[in-house]
C-alpha positions in Angstrom: 0.0 0.0 0.0 1.1 3.5 -0.8 -0.3 6.5 1.1 -0.1 10.1 -0.1 -0.2 12.7 2.6 -0.8 16.5 2.2 0.7 18.7 4.9 1.3 22.3 5.5 4.3 24.3 6.7 3.9 27.7 8.5 5.5 29.9 11.0 9.1 29.3 12.2 9.2 25.9 10.7 9.3 27.5 7.3 13.0 28.1 7.9 13.6 24.3 8.0 15.4 22.9 4.9 13.9 20.2 2.7 16.5 17.7 4.0 15.5 18.5 7.6 11.8 18.1 6.8 12.6 14.6 5.5 14.3 13.8 8.8 11.3 15.2 10.7 9.0 12.9 8.7 11.2 9.8 9.3 11.1 10.5 13.1 7.3 11.2 13.0 6.5 8.0 11.2 8.6 6.0 13.7 6.8 7.6 16.6 3.4 7.0 15.1 4.5 3.3 14.6 3.4 3.4 10.9 4.5 0.1 9.2 6.7 1.8 6.7 8.5 -0.3 4.0 12.3 -0.1 3.8 14.7 -0.5 1.0 17.0 -3.5 0.8 20.8 -3.5 1.1 23.4 -2.5 3.7 21.7 0.8 4.7 17.9 0.3 4.5 16.0 3.5 4.2 12.3 4.2 4.6 10.5 4.3 1.2 9.4 8.0 1.2 9.0 10.2 -1.8 8.3 14.0 -1.5 6.8 16.3 -4.0 8.6 19.4 -5.3 11.0 20.8 -2.9 10.0 24.0 -1.1 12.5 26.8 -0.9 13.7 27.5 2.7 11.7 30.4 4.1 8.6 29.8 2.1 5.3 28.7 3.7 3.0 26.2 2.2 -0.6 24.8 2.3 0.2 22.1 -0.1 3.2 19.8 0.5 3.0 16.2 -0.4 4.6 12.9 0.7 4.2 9.4 -0.6 4.9 6.6 1.9 5.1 2.9 1.0 3.9 0.5 3.7 5.1 -3.0 4.4 2.3 -5.3 3.1 3.1 -7.9 5.8 2.5 -5.4 8.6 -0.4 -3.2 7.3 -3.2 -5.2 8.9 -6.4 -3.3 9.3 -4.8 0.2 9.1 -7.4 3.0 8.7 -5.8 5.8 6.6 -8.5 8.3 7.6 -7.3 8.1 11.2 -3.7 8.9 10.3 -3.8 12.7 9.8 -4.6 13.4 13.4 -2.2 10.8 14.7 0.7 12.1 12.6 0.0 15.7 13.3 0.4 14.9 17.0 4.1 14.0 16.4 4.9 16.9 14.0 6.5 20.2 15.2 4.4 23.3 15.6 3.6 24.8 12.2 3.3 21.5 10.4 0.1 19.4 10.2 -1.4 16.7 8.0 -4.4 18.0 6.1 -5.3 15.1 3.8 -4.5 11.4 2.9 -5.3 9.1 0.0 -4.4 5.6 -1.1 -2.3 5.7 -4.3 -1.5 3.1 -6.9 2.1 2.1 -6.4 2.7 2.0 -10.2 1.5 5.6 -10.6 4.0 8.3 -11.6 5.9 9.9 -8.8 4.9 13.3 -7.5 8.0 14.8 -9.1 6.8 13.6 -12.5 3.1 14.3 -12.0 3.1 17.9 -10.8 3.0 20.3 -13.7 2.4 23.6 -12.0 2.1 25.4 -8.6 -0.1 28.3 -7.4 1.7 30.8 -5.2 0.6 33.7 -3.0 3.4 36.3 -3.2 3.6 39.3 -0.9 6.0 41.9 -2.2 7.3 44.8 -0.1 7.8 48.5 -0.5 5.6 48.9 -3.6 2.1 50.3 -4.3 -0.7 48.6 -6.2 -0.3 50.7 -9.3 3.4 49.9 -9.7 2.8 46.2 -9.1 -0.2 46.2 -11.5 1.9 47.8 -14.2 4.7 45.3 -13.8 2.2 42.4 -14.0 0.5 43.8 -17.1 3.8 44.3 -18.9 4.8 40.7 -18.1 1.6 39.2 -19.4 1.8 41.2 -22.6 5.5 40.3 -23.2 6.6 37.7 -25.6 9.4 36.7 -23.3 10.7 37.1 -19.7 14.4 36.4 -19.8 16.5 35.6 -16.7 20.1 34.5 -16.4 21.1 31.9 -13.9 24.1 29.8 -13.1 24.1 26.1 -13.9 27.2 23.9 -13.5 29.4 26.9 -13.3 28.1 28.5 -16.4 25.7 31.4 -17.1 22.4 30.1 -18.7 19.7 32.3 -20.1 16.1 31.1 -19.8 12.8 32.5 -21.0 10.2 32.1 -18.2 7.2 33.4 -20.2 6.0 30.1 -21.5 5.8 28.8 -17.9 4.0 31.8 -16.4 0.4 30.4 -16.6 -1.2 33.1 -14.6 -0.3 36.3 -12.7 -2.6 38.6 -10.9 -2.7 41.5 -8.4 -4.9 40.8 -5.4 -4.5 44.1 -3.6 -2.6 46.0 -0.9 -1.3 44.5 2.3 0.0 45.9 5.5 3.5 45.0 6.6 4.2 43.6 10.0 7.9 44.1 10.1 8.4 47.8 9.9 8.2 48.1 6.1 6.1 50.6 4.4 3.6 48.0 3.1 3.2 46.1 0.0 1.0 44.2 -2.5 -0.2 40.6 -2.7 0.1 38.7 -6.0 -1.0 35.3 -7.1 0.8 33.3 -9.7 0.6 29.9 -11.3 4.1 28.8 -12.5 4.9 25.7 -14.5 7.2 23.0 -13.2 8.0 21.1 -16.4 10.6 20.9 -17.8 11.9 22.8 -14.8 10.2 24.6 -11.9 10.1 28.4 -12.1 11.2 30.0 -8.8 9.2 32.9 -7.4 12.4 34.9 -7.0 13.1 34.4 -10.7 9.7 35.7 -11.7 9.9 38.8 -9.5 13.4 39.6 -10.8 12.2 39.4 -14.4 9.4 41.9 -13.9 9.7 45.6 -14.9 10.4 47.0 -12.4 11.7 44.0 -10.4 9.7 43.4 -7.2 11.1 42.5 -3.8 9.9 39.2 -2.4 8.7 39.5 1.2 6.6 36.5 2.1 5.7 33.5 -0.2 3.2 30.7 0.3 2.6 27.7 -1.9 -1.2 27.3 -2.2 -1.5 24.4 -4.6 0.5 21.8 -6.5 -1.3 20.7 -9.6 -1.2 17.4 -11.5 -2.3 16.4 -14.9 -2.2 13.2 -16.9 -0.3 13.3 -20.2 -1.7 16.1 -22.5 -5.0 16.4 -20.7 -5.8 20.1 -20.1 -7.6 19.4 -16.8 -5.5 19.9 -13.7 -6.1 18.2 -10.3 -5.0 18.3 -6.7 -2.7 15.3 -6.2 -5.3 13.9 -3.6 -8.4 14.4 -5.8 -10.4 11.3 -6.4 -10.8 12.1 -10.1 -7.0 12.3 -10.6 -6.3 9.1 -8.6 -9.0 7.2 -10.5 -7.7 8.4 -13.9 -4.1 7.6 -13.0 -5.1 4.1 -11.8 -7.0 3.4 -15.0 -4.1 4.6 -17.2 -1.6 2.6 -15.2 -3.7 -0.6 -15.5 -4.0 0.1 -19.3 -0.2 0.3 -19.6 0.2 -2.9 -17.8 -2.5 -5.0 -19.6 -2.9 -3.2 -22.9 -0.9 -2.9 -26.1 2.9 -2.9 -26.2 4.4 0.4 -27.1 7.3 0.7 -29.4 10.5 1.8 -27.6 11.1 5.5 -28.0 7.5 6.3 -29.0 5.2 8.1 -26.7 2.2 8.6 -29.0 -0.7 6.3 -27.9 -3.5 5.5 -30.2 -5.9 8.4 -30.6 -3.3 11.1 -29.8 -2.4 13.5 -32.6 1.2 14.2 -33.5 0.8 17.8 -32.2 -0.5 16.5 -28.8 2.5 14.2 -28.6 4.8 17.1 -29.4 3.1 19.1 -26.6 3.7 16.3 -24.2 7.5 16.2 -24.9 7.6 20.0 -24.8 5.1 21.2 -22.2 6.1 24.9 -22.6 4.8 24.9 -26.2 1.4 23.7 -24.9 0.9 26.5 -22.3 -0.9 28.9 -24.7 -3.5 26.2 -25.3 -3.8 25.2 -21.6 -3.4 28.6 -19.9 -4.0 31.6 -22.2 -1.9 34.6 -21.4 -3.6 37.0 -19.0 -5.7 34.4 -17.2 -5.7 34.7 -13.4 -3.8 32.1 -11.4 -6.7 31.9 -9.1 -8.9 30.5 -11.9 -9.5 26.8 -12.2 
């Protein structure tokens, strides 16, 4: 059995690194006596798989963890009772907010998540300035940033992965700043995840990140335009059906990803998700939609 948990991360625990969060979960699962499956070999490790890593300092309503259980020790385990039990062993600021049983053959969270919705509070700026920066970004053909990769400077265009960007309104600062503005953004994660800091740096004028919260991680199957929460019944049922079809259905030719009924253009979109964004998320749509 594989269980998928959704948990949040708020307050001081937001400064905990991704690696330390993994250690927290290992300790929590031991204390809750969950029958976790372990890898084989000289150094057995619990079979845990996290969703997309959250930058240190960011808060979240939507972190995910897959846990494989030992089938010989599961017994009559009730998944619905686990959120409260696990939360009891987590530090302040973390709690389990959902659970679902997942097919063990389903794609990993890293593969399945295609975008994230963010709430972004920016400091020392007024609504008009922020709205102008957002409007220019949505109207632009490209949003170019330069980053370092393997010791080299790499130029990326973020625009195809900005699925939505909107100004929510003014906010009051609680740390002595002059105030700021709240934005929402939906940013793609395939072929790579766009960082909030990269988006803000690419705006004109650049905006200063103050507080960021991940509100959602979204999944989709192949080239389907519908997006789902990783715990949604519709997504899990569709994933199970597709997984069973791959196991019992036709044999695909090596190197070909174009199933029967899918057009060549759709297959191309699947291999290059950025090219499909205009069809799936037209420029100018709000990240809060959907």
